[in-house]
N, C-alpha and C positions, 0 to 999 in steps of 0.2 A: 331741316333734315329731310323733309319731303322733297325739296328741290334737288338734293344730292341723289336721292334714290330715283327720282324721275330722270335726271340726267344720265345716271348709270344704266337705267333700263332703255333709254333712247339711244345711247352710244356705247353699246356693248363691246364693240371692237376696240374703241379708244380706251375704255376702262381695262380691258384685258391686256392691251399693249402696255399700259401704264403699270399694271400689277406685275407683268412679266419683267419689265425694265427694272422695277424696284427690287424684285427678288434676285435678279441677275446681278445687280449692283451689290447687294448685301452678300451674296455668295462669293463674288470676286474679292471683296474686301476681307471677308473672313478667311478665305484661302490665302490671300497675300499676307495677312497677319500671322497665320499659322506657320507659314514658311519662314518667317523672320525677314529682316531687312538684309538683302544680299547685294544690292548695288547702291552706291552713293554718288552724289554729285561731286564735281571737281572741288568746290569750295569746302565741302565736308571732308574730302580726301586730304586736303591740305592740313586741316585740323588733326586728322588721324596720323598723318606723316609727322607733324610736329609733336605728337604724343608718342613718338618713337615706334611707329609702325614699320614693318618691312614691306617694301614694294617689290613685287615679282612681276617682271615684264615677260609676257607670254609670246611675244613676237619673235620673228627670226633674228639671227645675229646681225644680218644686214640692216633690217629695220631698226633694231636696237642701236646700231652705230649711227644711223641717220639722226636719231634724237630720242632721248629717254628722260624720265624723271630722275632727279638727283638721287644718288645712292641706290638706284634700282638694281636688282639682280636679274640677269637674263636667264630664264629657264623656259625655253620654247614649250608650247603646249604639248607637243609630241613627246617631250622628255619629262613631263610632269610625274608620271608614274615611277620612272627610274630615280627621280629625286625625292621620293616620298619621305625617306629617312631624314634627308637634309631639311625638308619642310617641317617634319615633326619636331626637330630641335628648336625651331622658331615658334612653336606653338604657344609659348608664354606671351608673345607679343601679338598684336593685331597684324594681319596680313592683308595687303591690298593687291589684288590681281589686276593687271592692266593688259589690254590688247589694242588692236586698231580701232574697233568700233563698239566694243562692249559685249559682243556676242560670245566670243571665245572665253572671255573672263567669266561670264555667267556660268558656262559649263564647268569651268575650273573650280569656281566657288562651290557649286553644287557637289562636285566630286570630292572636294576637300572636306566639306561639311559632313558628307556621308561617311567619311573616314574618321570622324570624331573631332575635327577641329571646329571650334566654336566661332572665334572672332576672325572670320575670313570674309572679305568684301570685294566686290568688283567695282571698277571705275565705270560709272554709267556714261556711255558714249565713247569710252576708251580715250586713246591719245588724241583723237579728233576733237572730242569735247574739251580735253585739257588745253589744247592749243587755241580752241575757239574762245576759251575763258581767259586767254592771254596769260597763261601760266608758263613758267620757264621750262625749257628742255635743255639737257646737256647733249651736245653733239660730239660724235667721235668716241673712241674708246679711251677711257682714262688710264693713264700710265703713271707709275710712281716716278717721281723725279730723282735724279742722282744727287747724292749728298757729298 
């Protein structure tokens, strides 16, 4: 024990930096846990989608047409507020928000959670992470076939 105290008194700057790093780590983790999980990895997103989650693609219609997740609904981020009632009807299911890189979906998730929706998640890394994980995309607009 005396050697620890001697080390601490001889290396005050190192000990102070260690204590600061430790408390910063604890603070960051507590803050993250208090906010809840807001973004999930592509593999976890697949599980969520398989459990009947609704996928909301926040990208433009052009980007959506270039490639999107199967059964995704295109609601651009700019039109999110106008479609609040439509999203409220989906509140019984989990909602997965998707954008290009995960930044816009994070803002959308925070906005939707503030409005009272609980099970809303963002795709961490967005469509870029989805394609990097070699997961499928549907290209073009789906149209109903003639019978």
